[in-house]
Wavefront OBJ file of the C-alpha trace (Angstrom):
o trace
v 105.602 141.958 131.586
v 106.363 138.700 133.357
v 108.172 135.661 132.032
v 106.239 132.666 130.795
v 106.724 129.295 132.476
v 106.823 125.679 131.402
v 108.927 122.626 132.151
v 110.523 122.539 128.696
v 111.547 126.184 128.985
v 112.854 125.851 132.544
v 114.908 122.756 131.762
v 116.524 124.327 128.716
v 117.276 127.646 130.399
v 118.962 125.808 133.288
v 121.758 124.719 130.938
v 124.958 126.740 130.456
v 124.535 129.336 127.660
v 126.657 128.714 124.547
v 129.725 130.781 123.737
v 129.178 133.748 121.381
v 130.072 133.092 117.732
v 132.387 135.127 115.553
v 130.431 138.309 114.665
v 128.821 138.640 111.269
v 130.324 141.228 108.944
v 126.875 141.990 107.482
v 124.147 142.370 110.097
v 121.002 140.258 109.852
v 117.833 140.129 111.944
v 116.409 137.295 114.002
v 113.025 136.921 112.339
v 111.462 134.890 115.174
v 112.355 134.797 118.863
v 110.601 134.503 122.231
v 112.456 136.713 124.708
v 109.709 136.173 127.297
v 110.846 132.527 127.480
v 114.551 133.387 127.835
v 116.399 133.951 131.104
v 118.388 137.192 130.508
v 116.718 140.589 130.654
v 115.558 142.046 127.352
v 118.326 144.675 127.313
v 120.943 141.932 127.771
v 119.455 139.826 124.971
v 119.468 142.784 122.578
v 123.039 143.796 123.496
v 124.405 140.272 123.080
v 122.751 139.976 119.672
v 123.959 143.357 118.440
v 127.523 142.503 119.541
v 127.641 139.703 116.924
v 125.752 141.542 114.175
v 122.189 140.351 114.821
v 119.608 143.147 114.610
v 116.676 143.767 114.615
v 114.823 141.132 116.651
v 111.256 140.015 115.943
v 109.557 139.209 119.270
v 106.697 136.796 118.595
v 103.483 136.274 120.549
v 101.708 132.943 120.953
v 98.618 134.028 122.894
v 96.945 137.255 123.988
v 99.220 138.028 126.931
v 102.493 137.257 125.137
v 101.331 139.254 122.118
v 100.603 142.230 124.358
v 104.062 141.794 125.928
v 105.670 141.671 122.479
v 104.042 144.955 121.477
v 105.114 146.616 124.729
v 108.732 145.483 124.358
v 108.863 146.607 120.730
v 107.499 150.026 121.670
v 110.198 150.393 124.337
v 113.224 149.118 122.364
v 114.263 150.513 118.945
v 115.976 147.246 117.981
v 112.836 145.129 118.465
v 109.674 144.604 116.418
v 106.646 142.536 117.363
v 104.397 139.837 115.938
v 101.001 139.136 117.512
v 98.772 136.085 117.149
v 97.253 132.991 118.696
v 99.485 129.951 118.187
v 97.631 127.083 116.463
v 97.629 125.096 119.711
v 96.161 128.066 121.587
v 92.919 128.200 119.584
v 91.546 124.781 120.651
v 92.575 125.496 124.241
v 90.490 128.660 124.189
v 87.470 127.023 122.567
v 87.474 123.596 124.239
v 89.509 124.170 127.407
v 92.646 122.392 128.543
v 92.259 118.654 128.828
v 89.411 118.360 126.313
v 89.690 115.583 123.688
v 92.234 116.512 121.044
v 93.709 119.343 123.134
v 97.090 118.978 124.811
v 97.094 120.367 128.349
v 100.492 119.587 129.865
v 102.787 122.234 131.345
v 104.851 122.985 128.261
v 105.733 126.303 126.672
v 102.665 128.392 127.367
v 99.829 126.089 128.494
v 100.039 127.193 132.137
v 97.108 126.294 134.379
v 94.169 124.356 132.986
v 91.401 126.584 131.640
v 87.682 125.938 131.177
v 86.169 125.977 127.706
v 85.561 129.482 126.386
v 83.640 128.408 123.306
v 83.410 130.467 120.113
v 82.907 133.659 122.145
v 86.255 133.102 123.836
v 87.994 132.812 120.493
v 86.162 135.905 119.217
v 87.417 137.945 122.177
v 91.000 136.741 121.794
v 91.107 137.477 118.076
v 89.577 140.918 118.671
v 92.568 141.747 120.871
v 95.015 140.434 118.246
v 93.201 142.655 115.738
v 93.797 145.665 118.001
v 97.467 144.820 118.431
v 98.027 144.232 114.718
v 97.110 147.855 114.030
v 99.970 149.161 116.205
v 102.979 150.503 114.265
v 105.441 148.394 116.254
v 103.614 145.171 115.328
v 104.938 144.139 111.913
v 103.494 140.635 111.567
v 100.460 138.559 112.422
v 101.968 135.420 113.854
v 102.674 132.867 114.843
v 99.489 131.398 113.454
v 98.888 128.391 111.230
v 98.223 124.694 111.820
v 99.898 122.146 114.101
v 98.620 118.598 113.848
v 101.434 117.171 115.984
v 99.898 118.210 119.299
v 96.233 118.805 118.397
v 93.915 115.909 117.564
v 90.927 115.780 115.263
v 88.606 117.381 117.820
v 90.708 120.542 117.989
v 91.551 121.013 114.333
v 88.385 122.884 113.417
v 89.260 125.590 115.957
v 92.803 125.763 114.552
v 91.575 126.187 111.001
v 88.996 128.812 111.980
v 91.660 130.763 113.874
v 94.129 130.488 110.991
v 91.608 131.805 108.458
v 90.780 134.747 110.684
v 94.459 135.581 111.191
v 94.945 135.589 107.422
v 92.160 138.161 107.186
v 93.826 140.262 109.904
v 97.173 140.234 108.099
v 95.548 141.393 104.875
v 93.438 144.073 106.560
v 96.393 145.585 108.400
v 98.979 145.070 105.671
v 101.141 142.865 107.898
v 103.277 139.838 107.139
v 101.620 136.504 107.952
v 103.957 134.356 110.064
v 103.015 130.691 109.792
v 103.664 127.847 112.223
v 103.289 124.670 110.145
v 103.831 121.311 111.816
v 102.644 118.064 110.218
v 100.119 120.117 108.236
v 101.805 121.216 104.996
v 98.941 120.307 102.661
v 96.225 121.921 104.765
v 98.265 125.092 105.367
v 98.791 125.520 101.634
v 95.145 124.727 100.916
v 93.857 127.310 103.409
v 96.229 129.950 102.019
v 94.934 129.247 98.515
v 91.289 129.327 99.598
v 91.574 132.540 101.630
v 94.067 134.334 99.404
v 97.516 134.927 100.847
v 98.663 138.325 102.160
v 101.432 140.107 100.293
v 104.100 138.710 102.634
v 103.888 135.131 103.925
v 106.630 133.674 106.136
v 106.959 129.985 106.922
v 108.545 130.218 110.378
v 110.997 127.421 111.225
v 110.579 126.032 107.723
v 110.225 122.264 108.043
v 109.364 121.110 104.527
v 111.348 119.216 101.945
v 112.637 120.383 98.564
v 109.191 119.907 96.998
v 107.631 122.129 99.660
v 110.385 124.702 99.144
v 109.585 124.794 95.427
v 105.893 125.392 96.154
v 106.797 128.234 98.502
v 109.213 129.686 95.957
v 106.613 129.523 93.193
v 104.179 131.434 95.406
v 106.718 133.982 96.643
v 106.499 132.792 100.258
v 109.453 133.503 102.553
v 111.154 130.517 104.181
v 112.699 131.213 107.594
v 115.312 128.663 108.653
v 116.154 127.942 112.291
v 118.949 126.111 114.111
v 117.615 122.672 113.178
v 119.079 123.178 109.685
v 122.455 122.494 111.353
v 121.424 119.125 112.848
v 123.097 115.972 111.513
v 119.687 114.451 110.742
v 118.515 117.469 108.712
v 119.721 116.492 105.212
v 116.202 116.937 103.793
v 115.960 120.404 105.316
v 119.352 121.391 103.905
v 118.195 120.197 100.473
v 115.193 122.505 100.825
v 117.455 125.360 101.901
v 119.679 124.805 98.894
v 116.670 125.131 96.584
v 115.148 128.183 98.307
v 115.823 131.379 96.292
v 118.128 133.745 98.202
v 115.534 136.514 97.879
v 113.038 134.420 99.887
v 115.286 133.236 102.743
v 115.114 134.455 106.339
v 116.948 133.229 109.435
v 115.653 132.841 112.984
v 116.303 131.260 116.357
v 112.837 130.370 117.711
v 114.763 130.864 120.964
v 115.013 129.380 123.491
v 114.455 126.311 121.299
v 116.249 124.743 118.296
v 119.742 125.742 119.388
v 122.165 125.159 116.492
v 125.145 122.843 116.524
v 127.422 122.476 118.389
v 125.174 123.583 121.265
v 122.001 121.575 120.653
v 119.998 121.157 123.871
v 121.351 124.309 125.505
v 119.427 127.610 125.677
v 119.078 129.370 122.346
v 119.120 133.166 121.954
v 119.329 135.706 119.109
v 123.120 136.038 119.455
v 123.442 132.498 118.048
v 121.964 133.403 114.633
v 125.450 133.452 113.000
v 125.765 129.669 113.417
v 122.554 129.121 111.451
v 123.374 131.769 108.841
v 126.738 130.115 108.162
v 125.192 126.655 107.887
v 122.660 128.056 105.408
v 125.407 129.684 103.357
v 127.234 126.358 103.182
v 124.064 124.496 102.162
v 123.384 127.046 99.437
v 126.971 127.301 98.237
v 126.952 131.049 98.858
v 129.463 133.383 100.441
v 128.455 134.279 103.991
v 128.336 138.023 103.339
v 126.253 137.606 100.188
v 123.645 135.499 101.945
v 123.621 137.845 104.954
v 122.993 140.829 102.688
v 120.098 138.987 101.019
v 118.597 137.906 104.348
v 118.826 141.442 105.747
v 117.083 142.879 102.683
v 114.434 140.142 102.821
v 113.648 140.940 106.456
v 113.175 144.624 105.692
v 110.903 143.775 102.758
v 108.887 141.064 104.547
v 108.175 143.194 107.615
v 107.784 146.516 105.793
v 110.805 148.106 107.459
v 112.221 149.936 104.425
l 1 2 3 4 5 6 7 8 9 10 11 12 13 14 15 16 17 18 19 20 21 22 23 24 25 26 27 28 29 30 31 32 33 34 35 36 37 38 39 40 41 42 43 44 45 46 47 48 49 50 51 52 53 54 55 56 57 58 59 60 61 62 63 64 65 66 67 68 69 70 71 72 73 74 75 76 77 78 79 80 81 82 83 84 85 86 87 88 89 90 91 92 93 94 95 96 97 98 99 100 101 102 103 104 105 106 107 108 109 110 111 112 113 114 115 116 117 118 119 120 121 122 123 124 125 126 127 128 129 130 131 132 133 134 135 136 137 138 139 140 141 142 143 144 145 146 147 148 149 150 151 152 153 154 155 156 157 158 159 160 161 162 163 164 165 166 167 168 169 170 171 172 173 174 175 176 177 178 179 180 181 182 183 184 185 186 187 188 189 190 191 192 193 194 195 196 197 198 199 200 201 202 203 204 205 206 207 208 209 210 211 212 213 214 215 216 217 218 219 220 221 222 223 224 225 226 227 228 229 230 231 232 233 234 235 236 237 238 239 240 241 242 243 244 245 246 247 248 249 250 251 252 253 254 255 256 257 258 259 260 261 262 263 264 265 266 267 268 269 270 271 272 273 274 275 276 277 278 279 280 281 282 283 284 285 286 287 288 289 290 291 292 293 294 295 296 297 298 299 300 301 302 303 304 305 306 307
């Protein structure tokens, strides 16, 4: 169970970790984190989070190996659950290989060494392993899947959409939440969900839409998971969306080690920093902290089938 590499991860983790926040009075979970990209050992990450009222943790896979790691960690630690999937950027890498037109191949979060094209058979094999993992009791979500048009060009989008549709089918077959990564692709994500038929629980990880998108999600009963970027000075549109999101559809996450909330933006994020985001959400929604925390905790249990 080795750590993943990447220049963005290394640079962030080299910074001084933020100070712990005041503990929450009502415990909430971190609905999306990547402990394999964080510097401390898993036991230390869990202990630091629990000390400020953040439990359980949802460890999220982005490719086959990190999804396998997530399932192993969840099986070994009672305070951790797992999500397994191929990230939208992973699908075109598998099919077309790193460096192909429309496929980003730099050393970022999980690209690693350049790979040759695996073609449709390569994607079939990868999704077959995600299918196996999704059946495990410790795996409570299929994710993060979805569409990301920021890093993938036209040539890679067909592979993304094929992968997304197949992950939707996996979530429905196994009765798991569908955890969606949606970047610069709102309309197509919503269209694919409508065409395929959404699973019972759909979570927009690191929700990035505006108030209109939040209303669409609310009307469809989709969960909106807010990360540390809701605290950024430039995030007025995101706070407007958060204000509109029904409390019974709100989740909170870190996406650690990324999206560290104010006042520690740019430093390494971790589950113990969830209280900063929860408090910013409560302010945006005009809710008491404890009331929102209670709603978020109940939403996490319902979304991931933990009741």
